[in-house]
DRENGUKE-975483 format. One record per residue (C-alpha): residue in one letter; x, y, z; residue number from 1. Coordinates in Angstrom, 1 decimal, m for minus. Example, Ala and Ser with C-alpha at 12.3 -4.5 7.8 and 13.67 -1.06 7.14 Angstrom:
+---------+--------+--------+--------+-----+
! residuo !     xx !     yy !     zz ! num !
+---------+--------+--------+--------+-----+
!       A !   12.3 !   m4.5 !    7.8 !   1 !
!       S !   13.7 !   m1.1 !    7.1 !   2 !
+---------+--------+--------+--------+-----+
This chain:
+---------+--------+--------+--------+-----+
! residuo !     xx !     yy !     zz ! num !
+---------+--------+--------+--------+-----+
!       M !   17.5 !   m1.6 !  m34.6 !   1 !
!       L !   17.3 !    2.1 !  m34.1 !   2 !
!       T !   20.6 !    3.5 !  m33.2 !   3 !
!       T !   22.1 !    7.3 !  m32.9 !   4 !
!       A !   25.4 !    5.9 !  m34.5 !   5 !
!       S !   24.8 !    7.4 !  m38.2 !   6 !
!       V !   22.9 !   10.5 !  m37.1 !   7 !
!       P !   24.5 !   14.1 !  m36.8 !   8 !
!       D !   25.5 !   15.1 !  m33.4 !   9 !
!       R !   23.1 !   18.1 !  m33.4 !  10 !
!       D !   20.2 !   15.8 !  m34.4 !  11 !
!       K !   21.0 !   12.5 !  m32.0 !  12 !
!       V !   18.5 !   13.9 !  m29.2 !  13 !
!       A !   15.6 !   14.5 !  m31.6 !  14 !
!       Y !   16.2 !   11.5 !  m33.3 !  15 !
!       W !   16.3 !    9.6 !  m30.0 !  16 !
!       N !   13.1 !   11.0 !  m28.5 !  17 !
!       D !   11.3 !    9.9 !  m32.0 !  18 !
!       A !   12.6 !    6.4 !  m31.9 !  19 !
!       V !   11.8 !    5.7 !  m28.4 !  20 !
!       S !    8.2 !    7.2 !  m28.6 !  21 !
!       R !    7.4 !    5.3 !  m31.9 !  22 !
!       T !    8.9 !    1.9 !  m30.5 !  23 !
!       L !    7.5 !    2.1 !  m26.8 !  24 !
!       V !    5.1 !    4.5 !  m25.6 !  25 !
!       P !    5.3 !    8.7 !  m26.3 !  26 !
!       M !    7.8 !   10.1 !  m23.8 !  27 !
!       T !   10.2 !   12.9 !  m23.4 !  28 !
!       V !   14.0 !   12.3 !  m23.2 !  29 !
!       V !   16.6 !   14.5 !  m21.6 !  30 !
!       P !   20.2 !   13.5 !  m21.7 !  31 !
!       Q !   22.2 !   14.1 !  m18.9 !  32 !
!       G !   25.9 !   13.8 !  m19.6 !  33 !
!       D !   28.1 !   16.0 !  m21.7 !  34 !
!       G !   28.9 !   15.4 !  m25.6 !  35 !
!       P !   26.8 !   13.6 !  m28.4 !  36 !
!       F !   24.2 !   11.6 !  m26.8 !  37 !
!       V !   24.5 !    7.4 !  m27.7 !  38 !
!       G !   21.7 !    5.4 !  m27.9 !  39 !
!       R !   20.7 !    1.9 !  m29.3 !  40 !
!       L !   17.0 !    0.5 !  m29.4 !  41 !
!       A !   16.4 !   m3.1 !  m30.6 !  42 !
!       T !   12.7 !   m4.4 !  m30.6 !  43 !
!       D !   11.2 !   m7.5 !  m31.7 !  44 !
!       R !    7.4 !   m8.9 !  m31.2 !  45 !
!       L !    6.4 !  m12.0 !  m30.0 !  46 !
!       G !    2.7 !  m12.2 !  m30.7 !  47 !
!       Y !    1.0 !   m9.5 !  m29.0 !  48 !
!       L !    4.1 !   m8.9 !  m26.7 !  49 !
!       R !    6.5 !   m6.5 !  m27.5 !  50 !
!       V !   10.3 !   m7.0 !  m26.5 !  51 !
!       S !   12.9 !   m4.1 !  m26.5 !  52 !
!       T !   16.5 !   m3.7 !  m25.4 !  53 !
!       M !   17.6 !   m0.4 !  m24.8 !  54 !
!       E !   21.2 !    0.8 !  m24.2 !  55 !
!       A !   22.0 !    4.4 !  m23.7 !  56 !
!       D !   23.9 !    7.2 !  m22.2 !  57 !
!       A !   22.4 !    8.8 !  m18.7 !  58 !
!       K !   19.2 !   10.5 !  m19.2 !  59 !
!       R !   15.8 !   11.4 !  m17.8 !  60 !
!       I !   12.5 !    9.9 !  m19.0 !  61 !
!       S !    9.2 !   11.3 !  m18.4 !  62 !
!       R !    5.6 !   10.3 !  m19.5 !  63 !
!       T !    3.1 !   13.0 !  m18.8 !  64 !
!       P !   m0.7 !   13.3 !  m19.2 !  65 !
!       A !   m0.4 !   15.0 !  m22.5 !  66 !
!       L !    1.7 !   12.3 !  m23.7 !  67 !
!       I !   m0.4 !    9.4 !  m22.7 !  68 !
!       A !   m3.2 !   11.2 !  m24.6 !  69 !
!       R !   m1.4 !   10.6 !  m27.7 !  70 !
!       S !   m1.1 !    6.6 !  m27.3 !  71 !
!       P !   m4.8 !    5.6 !  m26.3 !  72 !
!       E !   m3.6 !    1.6 !  m25.8 !  73 !
!       A !   m3.0 !    0.8 !  m22.5 !  74 !
!       F !    0.4 !   m1.1 !  m21.8 !  75 !
!       V !    1.7 !   m3.0 !  m18.4 !  76 !
!       A !    5.3 !   m3.0 !  m18.8 !  77 !
!       V !    8.0 !   m4.9 !  m16.8 !  78 !
!       G !   11.9 !   m3.5 !  m17.1 !  79 !
!       V !   14.4 !   m5.7 !  m16.4 !  80 !
!       Q !   17.8 !   m3.7 !  m15.3 !  81 !
!       M !   20.7 !   m5.4 !  m17.3 !  82 !
!       S !   23.4 !   m2.8 !  m16.1 !  83 !
!       G !   23.5 !    0.5 !  m14.5 !  84 !
!       T !   20.7 !    2.1 !  m11.9 !  85 !
!       A !   17.8 !    4.1 !  m12.4 !  86 !
!       T !   15.1 !    6.0 !  m10.1 !  87 !
!       F !   11.6 !    5.3 !  m10.8 !  88 !
!       I !    8.5 !    7.1 !   m9.7 !  89 !
!       Q !    4.7 !    6.2 !  m10.6 !  90 !
!       D !    1.6 !    6.4 !   m8.5 !  91 !
!       G !    3.3 !    8.4 !   m5.9 !  92 !
!       R !    5.9 !    5.7 !   m5.2 !  93 !
!       R !    9.6 !    6.1 !   m5.6 !  94 !
!       A !   12.0 !    2.9 !   m6.6 !  95 !
!       E !   15.7 !    2.5 !   m6.7 !  96 !
!       V !   16.1 !    0.0 !   m9.2 !  97 !
!       G !   19.5 !   m2.0 !   m9.2 !  98 !
!       E !   21.2 !   m4.2 !  m11.7 !  99 !
!       G !   19.1 !   m7.5 !  m11.9 ! 100 !
!       D !   16.4 !   m6.0 !  m10.6 ! 101 !
!       L !   12.8 !   m5.9 !  m12.3 ! 102 !
!       V !   10.3 !   m3.0 !  m12.2 ! 103 !
!       V !    6.4 !   m2.8 !  m13.4 ! 104 !
!       Y !    4.8 !    0.0 !  m14.6 ! 105 !
!       D !    1.5 !    1.2 !  m16.4 ! 106 !
!       T !    1.5 !    3.2 !  m19.5 ! 107 !
!       T !   m2.1 !    4.7 !  m19.0 ! 108 !
!       R !   m0.5 !    6.7 !  m15.8 ! 109 !
!       P !    2.4 !    9.2 !  m15.5 ! 110 !
!       Y !    5.8 !    8.2 !  m14.8 ! 111 !
!       F !    9.3 !    9.3 !  m14.5 ! 112 !
!       F !   12.8 !    6.8 !  m14.9 ! 113 !
!       D !   16.1 !    8.9 !  m14.2 ! 114 !
!       Y !   19.0 !    7.1 !  m15.2 ! 115 !
!       P !   22.1 !    8.6 !  m13.8 ! 116 !
!       Q !   24.6 !    6.7 !  m15.9 ! 117 !
!       R !   25.2 !    4.6 !  m18.9 ! 118 !
!       F !   22.6 !    1.8 !  m18.6 ! 119 !
!       S !   20.7 !   m1.3 !  m20.5 ! 120 !
!       M !   17.5 !   m2.6 !  m20.1 ! 121 !
!       H !   15.0 !   m5.2 !  m21.4 ! 122 !
!       V !   11.7 !   m4.0 !  m21.5 ! 123 !
!       F !    8.5 !   m6.2 !  m22.1 ! 124 !
!       Q !    5.4 !   m4.6 !  m23.0 ! 125 !
!       L !    1.9 !   m6.3 !  m23.0 ! 126 !
!       P !   m1.5 !   m5.0 !  m23.8 ! 127 !
!       R !   m3.4 !   m4.5 !  m20.1 ! 128 !
!       R !   m6.4 !   m6.2 !  m21.4 ! 129 !
!       V !   m4.7 !   m9.7 !  m21.7 ! 130 !
!       L !   m3.4 !   m9.6 !  m18.4 ! 131 !
!       G !   m6.8 !  m10.3 !  m16.4 ! 132 !
!       V !   m5.2 !   m8.8 !  m13.8 ! 133 !
!       P !   m7.6 !   m6.2 !  m11.6 ! 134 !
!       E !   m6.4 !   m2.6 !  m12.2 ! 135 !
!       S !   m6.3 !   m2.3 !   m8.1 ! 136 !
!       D !   m3.9 !   m5.3 !   m8.3 ! 137 !
!       I !   m1.5 !   m3.4 !  m10.7 ! 138 !
!       R !   m1.5 !   m0.5 !   m8.7 ! 139 !
!       Q !   m0.2 !   m2.1 !   m5.8 ! 140 !
!       V !    2.9 !   m3.3 !   m8.0 ! 141 !
!       T !    3.7 !   m0.1 !  m10.0 ! 142 !
!       G !    6.5 !    1.8 !   m8.5 ! 143 !
!       T !    8.6 !   m0.7 !   m6.8 ! 144 !
!       A !   11.7 !   m2.7 !   m7.6 ! 145 !
!       I !   11.5 !   m6.7 !   m7.5 ! 146 !
!       D !   14.4 !   m8.2 !   m6.2 ! 147 !
!       T !   15.2 !  m11.3 !   m8.3 ! 148 !
!       E !   17.6 !  m13.0 !   m5.9 ! 149 !
!       D !   14.7 !  m15.0 !   m4.3 ! 150 !
!       G !   11.3 !  m15.7 !   m4.6 ! 151 !
!       F !    9.1 !  m15.7 !   m8.3 ! 152 !
!       G !   11.3 !  m13.0 !   m9.2 ! 153 !
!       A !   14.5 !  m15.3 !   m9.5 ! 154 !
!       V !   12.4 !  m17.8 !  m11.7 ! 155 !
!       L !   11.4 !  m14.8 !  m13.8 ! 156 !
!       L !   14.7 !  m12.9 !  m14.5 ! 157 !
!       P !   16.5 !  m15.7 !  m16.3 ! 158 !
!       F !   13.6 !  m16.5 !  m18.5 ! 159 !
!       L !   13.2 !  m13.0 !  m19.5 ! 160 !
!       A !   17.0 !  m12.5 !  m20.4 ! 161 !
!       T !   17.1 !  m15.2 !  m22.5 ! 162 !
!       L !   13.7 !  m14.2 !  m24.1 ! 163 !
!       A !   15.0 !  m10.6 !  m25.0 ! 164 !
!       A !   18.2 !  m12.2 !  m26.4 ! 165 !
!       S !   16.4 !  m14.9 !  m28.8 ! 166 !
!       A !   13.1 !  m13.1 !  m29.9 ! 167 !
!       H !   14.0 !  m12.7 !  m33.2 ! 168 !
!       A !   14.6 !  m16.3 !  m33.8 ! 169 !
!       Y !   10.9 !  m17.8 !  m33.0 ! 170 !
!       T !    8.2 !  m18.9 !  m35.5 ! 171 !
!       P !    4.9 !  m17.0 !  m35.2 ! 172 !
!       A !    3.2 !  m19.8 !  m34.0 ! 173 !
!       V !    6.2 !  m20.5 !  m31.2 ! 174 !
!       A !    5.9 !  m16.7 !  m30.3 ! 175 !
!       D !    2.4 !  m16.6 !  m29.7 ! 176 !
!       R !    2.9 !  m19.6 !  m27.0 ! 177 !
!       L !    5.5 !  m17.7 !  m25.5 ! 178 !
!       A !    3.6 !  m14.5 !  m25.5 ! 179 !
!       G !    1.0 !  m16.7 !  m23.5 ! 180 !
!       N !    3.3 !  m17.8 !  m21.2 ! 181 !
!       V !    4.6 !  m14.4 !  m20.5 ! 182 !
!       V !    1.2 !  m13.4 !  m19.7 ! 183 !
!       D !    0.7 !  m15.9 !  m17.1 ! 184 !
!       L !    4.0 !  m15.4 !  m15.6 ! 185 !
!       F !    3.4 !  m11.4 !  m15.5 ! 186 !
!       S !    0.0 !  m12.4 !  m13.9 ! 187 !
!       T !    1.6 !  m14.7 !  m11.1 ! 188 !
!       L !    4.4 !  m12.2 !  m10.4 ! 189 !
!       V !    1.5 !   m9.2 !  m10.0 ! 190 !
!       A !   m0.4 !  m11.7 !   m7.8 ! 191 !
!       E !    2.7 !  m12.6 !   m5.6 ! 192 !
!       R !    3.5 !   m8.8 !   m5.1 ! 193 !
!       T !    0.0 !   m8.1 !   m4.2 ! 194 !
!       R !    0.0 !  m10.7 !   m1.4 ! 195 !
!       E !    3.0 !   m9.0 !    0.0 ! 196 !
!       V !    2.0 !   m5.7 !   m0.2 ! 197 !
!       T !   m1.5 !   m6.8 !    1.7 ! 198 !
!       Q !    0.4 !   m8.5 !    4.5 ! 199 !
!       D !    2.6 !   m5.5 !    4.7 ! 200 !
!       A !   m0.5 !   m3.4 !    5.0 ! 201 !
!       D !   m2.5 !   m5.9 !    7.3 ! 202 !
!       A !    0.5 !   m5.9 !    9.8 ! 203 !
!       A !    0.6 !   m2.1 !    9.4 ! 204 !
!       R !   m3.1 !   m1.9 !   10.4 ! 205 !
!       T !   m2.8 !   m4.4 !   13.2 ! 206 !
!       H !    0.3 !   m1.9 !   14.5 ! 207 !
!       L !   m1.8 !    1.1 !   14.1 ! 208 !
!       V !   m5.1 !   m0.7 !   16.1 ! 209 !
!       L !   m2.8 !   m1.2 !   19.2 ! 210 !
!       R !   m1.4 !    2.0 !   19.3 ! 211 !
!       V !   m5.0 !    3.2 !   19.1 ! 212 !
!       R !   m6.1 !    1.0 !   22.1 ! 213 !
!       D !   m3.0 !    2.0 !   23.9 ! 214 !
!       H !   m3.7 !    5.9 !   23.5 ! 215 !
!       I !   m7.5 !    5.2 !   24.5 ! 216 !
!       N !   m6.1 !    3.5 !   27.6 ! 217 !
!       Q !   m3.8 !    6.4 !   28.2 ! 218 !
!       N !   m6.4 !    9.1 !   27.8 ! 219 !
!       L !   m9.5 !    7.7 !   29.2 ! 220 !
!       G !  m10.0 !   10.5 !   31.7 ! 221 !
!       D !   m9.9 !   13.1 !   29.1 ! 222 !
!       P !  m13.7 !   14.1 !   28.2 ! 223 !
!       D !  m12.3 !   15.0 !   25.0 ! 224 !
!       L !  m11.2 !   11.8 !   24.1 ! 225 !
!       S !  m13.0 !   11.0 !   20.8 ! 226 !
!       P !  m12.7 !    9.6 !   17.4 ! 227 !
!       E !  m11.5 !   13.1 !   16.2 ! 228 !
!       S !   m8.7 !   13.7 !   18.8 ! 229 !
!       I !   m7.5 !   10.3 !   18.4 ! 230 !
!       A !   m7.5 !   10.8 !   14.6 ! 231 !
!       Q !   m5.7 !   14.0 !   15.0 ! 232 !
!       A !   m3.2 !   12.5 !   17.3 ! 233 !
!       H !   m2.2 !    9.8 !   15.0 ! 234 !
!       R !   m2.0 !   12.1 !   11.8 ! 235 !
!       I !   m5.1 !   10.0 !    9.9 ! 236 !
!       S !   m8.4 !   10.8 !    9.1 ! 237 !
!       V !  m11.6 !    9.8 !   11.0 ! 238 !
!       R !  m12.9 !    7.8 !    7.9 ! 239 !
!       Y !   m9.7 !    5.7 !    7.9 ! 240 !
!       L !   m9.7 !    5.5 !   11.7 ! 241 !
!       H !  m13.3 !    3.9 !   11.5 ! 242 !
!       R !  m12.3 !    1.8 !    8.7 ! 243 !
!       I !   m8.8 !    0.2 !   10.6 ! 244 !
!       F !  m11.5 !   m0.8 !   13.3 ! 245 !
!       E !  m14.0 !   m2.6 !   11.1 ! 246 !
!       G !  m12.7 !   m5.9 !   11.9 ! 247 !
!       E !  m12.3 !   m5.3 !   15.7 ! 248 !
!       G !  m16.2 !   m5.8 !   16.7 ! 249 !
!       I !  m16.5 !   m2.4 !   17.9 ! 250 !
!       T !  m16.6 !    1.0 !   17.1 ! 251 !
!       V !  m13.7 !    3.5 !   18.6 ! 252 !
!       G !  m16.3 !    5.4 !   20.3 ! 253 !
!       R !  m18.2 !    2.5 !   21.7 ! 254 !
!       L !  m14.5 !    1.3 !   22.8 ! 255 !
!       I !  m13.9 !    4.3 !   24.8 ! 256 !
!       Q !  m17.2 !    3.9 !   26.7 ! 257 !
!       Q !  m16.7 !    0.3 !   27.2 ! 258 !
!       R !  m13.3 !    0.9 !   28.9 ! 259 !
!       R !  m14.4 !    3.8 !   30.9 ! 260 !
!       L !  m17.0 !    1.9 !   32.3 ! 261 !
!       E !  m14.9 !   m0.9 !   33.0 ! 262 !
!       E !  m12.3 !    1.4 !   34.9 ! 263 !
!       C !  m15.3 !    3.0 !   36.7 ! 264 !
!       G !  m16.8 !   m0.5 !   37.6 ! 265 !
!       R !  m13.4 !   m1.5 !   39.1 ! 266 !
!       E !  m12.9 !    1.7 !   41.3 ! 267 !
!       L !  m16.3 !    1.3 !   42.7 ! 268 !
!       A !  m15.9 !   m2.3 !   43.3 ! 269 !
!       R !  m12.6 !   m1.5 !   45.5 ! 270 !
!       R !  m12.9 !   m1.6 !   49.5 ! 271 !
!       S !  m11.8 !    1.7 !   51.1 ! 272 !
!       R !  m12.4 !    3.5 !   54.2 ! 273 !
!       T !  m12.3 !    7.0 !   52.3 ! 274 !
!       A !  m14.3 !    5.8 !   49.0 ! 275 !
!       P !  m14.6 !    8.9 !   46.3 ! 276 !
!       T !  m17.9 !    9.7 !   45.3 ! 277 !
!       V !  m19.5 !    8.2 !   42.4 ! 278 !
!       S !  m19.5 !   11.5 !   40.7 ! 279 !
!       A !  m16.0 !   11.8 !   41.5 ! 280 !
!       V !  m15.3 !    8.2 !   39.9 ! 281 !
!       A !  m17.4 !    9.0 !   36.7 ! 282 !
!       Q !  m15.6 !   12.2 !   36.4 ! 283 !
!       R !  m11.9 !   10.8 !   36.8 ! 284 !
!       W !  m12.5 !    8.6 !   33.9 ! 285 !
!       G !  m13.8 !   10.9 !   31.2 ! 286 !
!       F !  m18.0 !   10.9 !   32.2 ! 287 !
!       V !  m19.0 !   14.6 !   32.1 ! 288 !
!       N !  m22.7 !   14.1 !   32.6 ! 289 !
!       P !  m23.8 !   12.1 !   35.7 ! 290 !
!       A !  m26.9 !   11.2 !   34.2 ! 291 !
!       H !  m25.5 !    9.7 !   31.1 ! 292 !
!       F !  m23.1 !    7.8 !   33.1 ! 293 !
!       S !  m25.7 !    6.2 !   35.3 ! 294 !
!       R !  m27.9 !    5.0 !   32.2 ! 295 !
!       A !  m24.8 !    3.8 !   30.5 ! 296 !
!       F !  m23.6 !    1.9 !   33.7 ! 297 !
!       R !  m26.7 !    0.5 !   34.4 ! 298 !
!       A !  m26.9 !   m0.8 !   30.8 ! 299 !
!       V !  m23.9 !   m2.6 !   31.6 ! 300 !
!       Y !  m23.9 !   m3.9 !   34.9 ! 301 !
!       G !  m27.9 !   m4.2 !   35.6 ! 302 !
!       V !  m27.7 !   m2.1 !   38.4 ! 303 !
!       S !  m26.9 !    1.7 !   39.2 ! 304 !
!       P !  m23.4 !    2.7 !   40.3 ! 305 !
!       R !  m24.2 !    3.0 !   43.6 ! 306 !
!       E !  m26.1 !   m0.4 !   44.2 ! 307 !
!       W !  m23.0 !   m1.8 !   42.2 ! 308 !
!       R !  m20.6 !   m0.5 !   44.8 ! 309 !
!       S !  m23.0 !   m1.8 !   47.7 ! 310 !
!       L !  m23.1 !   m5.4 !   46.4 ! 311 !
!       R !  m19.5 !   m5.3 !   45.7 ! 312 !
!       A !  m19.0 !   m4.4 !   49.0 ! 313 !
!       A !  m21.0 !   m7.0 !   50.7 ! 314 !
!       E !  m19.2 !   m9.7 !   48.8 ! 315 !
!       G !  m16.1 !   m8.5 !   49.9 ! 316 !
!       D !  m14.2 !   m8.7 !   46.8 ! 317 !
!       G !  m13.3 !   m6.6 !   43.4 ! 318 !
!       R !  m14.2 !   m8.9 !   40.8 ! 319 !
!       P !  m16.7 !   m7.9 !   38.4 ! 320 !
!       G !  m19.6 !   m9.8 !   38.4 ! 321 !
!       P !  m22.0 !  m11.8 !   36.1 ! 322 !
!       G !  m23.6 !   m8.9 !   34.9 ! 323 !
!       F !  m20.7 !   m6.8 !   33.9 ! 324 !
!       S !  m19.5 !   m9.7 !   31.6 ! 325 !
!       A !  m22.9 !  m10.0 !   29.7 ! 326 !
!       G !  m22.9 !   m6.2 !   29.5 ! 327 !
!       V !  m19.6 !   m5.9 !   27.9 ! 328 !
!       G !  m20.4 !   m8.7 !   25.3 ! 329 !
!       L !  m23.7 !   m6.7 !   24.8 ! 330 !
!       L !  m21.4 !   m3.4 !   24.1 ! 331 !
!       S !  m19.3 !   m5.4 !   22.0 ! 332 !
!       A !  m21.9 !   m6.6 !   19.6 ! 333 !
!       D !  m24.0 !   m3.4 !   19.5 ! 334 !
!       H !  m21.2 !   m1.5 !   17.7 ! 335 !
!       R !  m23.2 !    0.2 !   15.1 ! 336 !
+---------+--------+--------+--------+-----+
């Protein structure tokens, strides 16, 4: 048990910085309120699990790369906000942590806590090596607040609160088993949150693919339409644009050409007394080079644009023929 109660006022902040740095990991604490700083820190061990309860006045905590270098062991920590609120930042994500929420963080990367008022929090620290969870999965969970009103968080919260209150009462054998149980629970928590993040990412990717497809359809007549212009319009990198289309069975460049050829084929098959020239149709749908258009058209339809127009006019309808369907399938398959 460490407390500022018996420490002279002028030494309280220095004492508290030393206390939390030795008990948890090296960090910098800056009080936010007026008057003497008041803090209390109780810590127990359950095998390799470190369980701490912190009660303190408003403050800011930061863990910088220089401080990380002073503590070589890697921990994954779960904070349980018992009272008060906090703002937590890690890995570029910002979480508003309310009473009853959980927050996961990795002590090997910089982080920042801001407690605007007096608070209490349970902190559970585990060596990262015992979790058996890929670092990439942990990175998806850090910097997020986990609601404990439903889902796995609702199961985990009462267990952790009880464990923190009674950690001092267990025999070494029981403590080791409890530590193993906590590892399993933490691993399950990370796995659940990773699935949720992945599902959110999949939904966002699907939405972006639909937006890109709509953009292509709306801009087919622009000869400058390209993966580069599409990426710029959606404020993403060309590399990311290609990545989100990996599951679409066709590259962005091939999709642009396929859609242009489809529209050219439809227009050339349309019956009209004042039919536009083949070159005018090609230009309207973004083809600048007539020779390139003719080669691409023949590769899909099996005939030249003029032959296609004659055949469709003779048939008397505007529906694409068998050659068109086979060609589109070929385009989709050959997407390298």
